[in-house]
C-alpha positions as CSV (number, residue, x, y, z in Angstrom):
1,X,108.4,11.7,94.8
2,X,109.3,8.5,96.7
3,X,111.4,5.5,95.0
4,X,108.1,3.3,94.7
5,X,106.6,6.1,92.6
6,X,109.7,6.5,90.5
7,X,110.2,2.8,89.8
8,X,106.3,2.5,89.2
9,X,106.5,5.5,86.9
10,X,109.3,3.9,84.8
11,X,107.4,0.7,84.5
12,X,103.7,1.1,84.4
13,X,101.8,2.8,81.8
14,X,99.0,5.4,83.0
15,X,95.7,6.0,81.6
16,X,92.8,7.7,82.2
17,X,89.3,6.7,80.3
18,X,86.3,8.9,81.0
19,X,82.8,7.3,80.4
20,X,80.2,9.7,79.5
21,X,80.9,11.6,82.5
22,X,79.3,8.4,84.5
23,X,82.7,7.0,85.3
24,X,86.1,6.7,85.3
25,X,88.8,4.2,84.9
26,X,92.5,4.8,85.9
27,X,95.3,2.7,85.3
28,X,99.1,2.9,86.6
29,X,97.6,4.1,90.6
30,X,100.3,3.7,93.2
31,X,98.0,4.1,95.8
32,X,94.5,5.7,96.7
33,X,95.2,8.8,99.4
34,X,91.8,9.7,100.1
35,X,88.0,9.4,98.4
36,X,84.5,10.3,99.5
37,X,81.5,10.7,97.9
38,X,82.5,13.9,95.9
39,X,86.4,13.8,95.6
40,X,89.0,11.0,94.8
41,X,92.9,11.6,95.1
42,X,94.7,9.1,93.6
43,X,98.5,8.5,93.6
44,X,99.9,8.1,89.9
45,X,103.5,7.5,88.7
46,X,102.7,11.0,87.2
47,X,101.7,13.0,90.2
48,X,98.4,13.4,92.5
49,X,95.4,12.8,90.1
50,X,92.1,14.7,91.6
51,X,88.7,13.2,90.3
52,X,85.7,15.6,91.7
53,X,82.0,14.9,91.2
54,X,78.9,13.8,92.7
55,X,78.0,10.1,93.8
56,X,81.5,9.0,93.5
57,X,81.9,5.2,94.8
58,X,84.7,2.6,93.8
59,X,83.6,0.4,91.6
60,X,86.8,-1.6,91.0
61,X,90.0,-1.4,92.9
62,X,92.9,-3.2,92.1
63,X,96.2,-1.8,93.3
64,X,98.1,-4.8,92.3
65,X,97.4,-4.0,88.9
66,X,97.2,-0.1,89.5
67,X,93.5,-0.4,88.4
68,X,91.0,1.9,89.7
69,X,87.5,2.1,88.5
70,X,85.0,4.7,89.9
71,X,81.0,5.4,89.5
72,X,79.3,8.7,89.7
73,X,78.8,11.9,88.1
74,X,82.1,13.4,87.4
75,X,82.8,17.2,87.4
76,X,86.6,17.6,87.3
77,X,90.1,15.9,86.9
78,X,93.2,17.3,87.8
79,X,96.7,16.7,88.4
80,X,98.4,18.3,91.3
81,X,102.4,18.2,92.5
82,X,102.6,16.0,95.5
83,X,104.5,18.5,97.2
84,X,102.2,21.1,97.2
85,X,100.5,21.6,100.5
86,X,96.3,20.9,100.8
87,X,96.0,24.7,101.0
88,X,98.0,25.3,98.0
89,X,95.8,22.9,95.9
90,X,92.6,23.9,97.2
91,X,93.9,27.8,96.2
92,X,94.8,26.7,92.9
93,X,91.5,25.1,92.1
94,X,89.7,27.8,93.5
95,X,91.5,30.6,92.4
96,X,91.2,29.5,88.5
97,X,87.1,28.5,89.3
98,X,86.4,32.2,90.7
99,X,89.1,34.5,88.2
């Protein structure tokens, strides 16, 4: 974890609120690593938060306050170790899905 994330973790409260699977609000966000209509990857002080769904889009983005609100149909929320490679992350998700 980089120094900024470590300091952020000590100072920021991190909350995830899901609204009827139609949207999610996240506090304690340090950075938006990537996003598209099916997946958002958010860096938090507690690891990478991956939100998967359909027709996902940003409703509110305020990194100064660490707030992100996303609208769309939410299928999955999960945290991943920031040191894991993208293939390890995908294998972990799909490995659980197809057991």
